[in-house]
C-alpha positions in Angstrom: 189.1 101.7 145.5 190.5 98.2 145.8 188.5 95.3 147.0 191.5 93.0 147.6 191.8 91.9 151.2 194.9 93.4 152.9 193.8 92.0 156.2 191.0 89.7 157.2 187.4 89.4 158.4 186.7 86.6 160.8 183.1 85.8 161.8 183.0 85.4 165.6 179.3 85.0 166.4 175.8 85.8 165.3 174.0 88.9 166.5 170.5 88.0 167.5 167.4 90.0 166.8 164.4 89.5 169.2 162.0 87.0 167.8 159.1 89.4 168.4 160.8 92.0 166.2 160.8 89.8 163.0 157.8 91.3 161.2 158.4 92.6 157.7 154.8 93.8 156.9 153.5 97.2 157.4 151.7 97.7 160.7 151.9 95.7 163.9 149.1 93.4 165.1 146.4 94.9 167.3 146.3 92.2 170.0 144.5 93.2 173.2 146.4 92.2 176.4 145.2 92.4 179.9 147.3 92.9 183.0 146.4 93.4 186.7 148.4 96.4 187.8 148.9 97.5 191.4 150.4 100.9 192.3 151.7 101.8 195.8 152.7 105.5 195.4 152.7 108.5 193.2 156.0 107.2 191.5 155.4 106.2 187.9 156.1 102.6 187.1 155.8 100.7 183.8 154.3 97.5 182.5 155.2 96.3 179.0 152.5 94.9 176.8 154.5 94.2 173.7 158.0 92.8 173.0 160.7 94.7 171.3 160.1 95.6 167.7 162.3 97.0 165.0 161.8 100.7 164.7 161.8 101.6 161.0 159.1 103.5 159.3 157.3 104.1 162.6 155.3 107.3 162.6 152.1 106.9 164.6 150.8 104.8 167.6 147.1 104.4 168.3 146.2 103.2 171.8 143.1 102.1 173.6 143.3 101.6 177.4 140.3 100.0 179.3 140.4 100.3 183.1 138.2 97.8 185.1 137.9 96.8 188.7 139.6 100.0 189.8 140.4 100.6 193.5 142.1 103.6 195.2 143.4 106.5 193.1 144.9 104.4 190.4 145.8 106.2 187.1 147.4 105.2 183.9 148.3 106.2 180.3 150.0 104.5 177.4 153.8 104.7 177.0 156.6 103.8 174.5 160.2 103.0 175.1 163.0 103.2 172.5 166.4 101.6 172.3 169.0 103.2 169.9 171.1 100.1 169.4 170.5 97.4 172.1 167.4 96.3 174.0 169.5 96.0 177.2 170.4 99.6 177.0 167.2 101.5 176.3 166.2 105.1 176.7 163.8 106.2 179.5 160.2 105.6 178.6 158.2 108.3 176.8 154.6 109.0 177.9 151.8 108.9 175.3 148.3 110.4 175.4 147.7 113.8 176.9 147.2 112.8 180.5 147.0 110.2 183.2 143.5 108.8 183.3 141.9 107.8 186.6 139.0 105.6 187.6 137.1 103.0 185.6 136.6 103.7 181.9 138.3 103.5 178.5 140.0 106.0 176.2 141.5 106.2 172.8 144.6 108.2 172.0 146.9 108.7 169.0 150.5 110.0 169.1 153.0 111.0 166.4 156.4 109.5 167.3 158.2 110.1 164.1 160.9 112.3 165.5 161.2 110.4 168.7 162.0 107.1 166.8 164.1 108.6 164.0 167.4 107.5 165.5 166.3 104.4 167.3 166.4 100.8 166.3 164.0 99.1 168.7 160.8 100.1 170.5 158.1 98.6 172.8 154.7 99.6 174.0 153.1 99.5 177.5 151.3 101.3 180.2 152.6 103.8 182.7 150.7 103.9 186.0 150.8 105.4 189.5 148.6 106.8 192.3 147.4 110.4 192.2 147.4 110.2 196.0 147.2 107.6 198.7 149.1 104.4 199.3 147.3 101.6 197.4 145.3 101.2 194.2 144.9 98.7 191.4 143.1 98.1 188.1 142.7 95.4 185.4 144.0 97.2 182.4 143.2 96.1 178.8 145.6 97.7 176.3 145.4 97.6 172.5 148.1 99.2 170.4 148.3 99.7 166.6 151.2 101.3 164.9 152.2 101.9 161.3 155.7 100.6 161.5 156.7 99.4 158.0 159.6 97.2 157.2 161.7 94.8 159.3 165.2 93.2 159.8 167.2 92.4 156.7 170.5 91.1 158.2 173.0 91.1 161.0 176.7 90.7 161.4 179.3 90.2 164.1 182.9 89.9 163.3 186.5 90.9 163.9 187.9 93.0 161.1 191.6 93.6 160.6 193.7 95.6 158.2 197.3 96.6 157.5 196.6 99.3 154.9 194.8 102.5 154.3 193.2 100.9 151.2 189.5 100.3 151.7 188.3 96.7 152.0 184.7 95.6 152.0 182.9 92.6 153.5 179.3 91.8 152.5 177.0 91.4 155.5 173.6 90.7 153.9 172.4 88.5 151.1 171.2 90.1 147.8 167.6 91.3 148.1 165.1 93.2 146.0 166.2 96.8 146.0 162.6 98.1 146.2 162.2 96.6 149.6 165.3 98.4 150.9 164.7 101.9 149.7 165.2 103.1 153.3 167.8 101.6 155.6 168.6 101.9 159.3 171.5 100.3 161.1 172.4 99.8 164.7 176.2 99.6 165.0 178.6 98.7 167.8 182.4 98.8 167.6 184.6 97.4 170.4 188.3 96.6 171.0 189.3 99.1 168.4 193.1 99.5 167.9 195.3 101.6 165.6 193.8 103.9 162.9 190.9 101.5 162.1 187.7 103.0 160.7 184.6 101.5 159.2 181.3 102.5 157.5 178.1 101.0 156.1 178.1 100.6 152.3 176.0 99.0 149.6 176.1 97.8 146.0 173.4 97.2 143.4 172.8 95.1 140.4 170.5 96.0 137.5 169.8 92.5 136.3 172.4 89.9 137.5 174.0 89.8 141.0 177.0 88.1 139.3 177.8 91.4 137.6 177.2 94.0 140.3 178.0 97.7 140.4 180.9 99.0 142.5 180.3 99.4 146.3 178.9 102.8 147.1 181.0 104.2 149.9 179.4 107.7 150.2 176.3 106.1 151.7 177.3 106.4 155.4 180.0 108.3 157.3 183.3 106.9 158.4 183.5 105.9 162.1 186.9 105.7 163.8 186.0 105.4 167.5 184.7 102.6 169.6 181.1 102.7 170.8 177.5 102.5 169.6 175.9 104.3 166.8 172.5 104.5 165.0 172.7 105.6 161.4 169.1 106.8 161.3 167.3 106.2 157.9 169.6 106.2 154.9 168.5 106.3 151.3 170.4 104.2 148.8 170.2 105.0 145.1 168.1 102.2 143.5 166.7 103.7 140.3 166.7 101.1 137.6 168.2 98.5 139.9 166.6 95.1 140.7 169.0 94.0 143.5 170.9 95.4 146.5 173.4 94.1 149.0 174.9 95.8 152.1 178.4 95.5 153.5 180.9 97.1 155.8 183.9 99.0 154.3 187.0 99.2 156.6 190.6 100.1 156.6 193.1 102.4 158.3 192.5 106.1 158.1 196.3 106.4 157.5 199.4 104.2 157.7 200.1 100.5 157.5 200.2 99.5 161.1 197.7 96.9 162.4 194.2 98.2 162.7 191.5 96.1 164.2 188.0 96.1 165.7 185.1 93.9 166.5 182.1 95.3 164.7 178.4 94.3 165.3 175.7 95.5 162.9 171.9 95.0 162.7 170.1 96.3 159.6 166.5 97.0 159.0 164.9 98.1 155.7 161.6 99.3 154.2 160.0 100.5 151.0 160.0 104.2 150.3 
């Protein structure tokens, strides 16, 4: 594999990660937030009590909902919403707890969301509410959420990549970091304006002691992608035994031929300990 550039990589803009998502420790804070919620029908609506968070190492969500000053047939339950790659293109919300709970009171629930979040990059938590019957009802809802998300963002990239060869080129997209803190990796990828036989994949390289003398890029880490569109890698596991440092990059080139291949590639990476 050659690392010589046959084409080019031009940075076009930075890909932002929501400020509320930048938490690298294990577990998210258990702040209690109150909202006054009003329902007008039996249609379920949603109120979000947290911002978007990076979804890596997420397995369980504990919730406490306290319902006060209830009128009408108001009912509610905790909920979670995932986004595979972009927060402006989320999945439909997923209900937590076992049931809608009506009337004044408070309840604890715990939910395993390991499978639901496996191929997602962001999540947020909130309350689903509606009326069991009637045309009007409200409540002051206190919601507390605790989850065991572990890890956080480690880098992002946005650039136009071009090639004139089927030889693989690599561009580094993160700084060097302690390998132990990136034992599991998840990436949200988006490829637009793809032309020719262009293809790309996520790669990494390690260094046992000195980043000035790294190992070769590992290109078997991720799968080749040759179509425009969004993708979530799910959690990937680099080989870091006896390695102090790790760095991630994007490998790219033509699947065949020497005609111009080009695409704009956007990547957000999150990592965690094993």
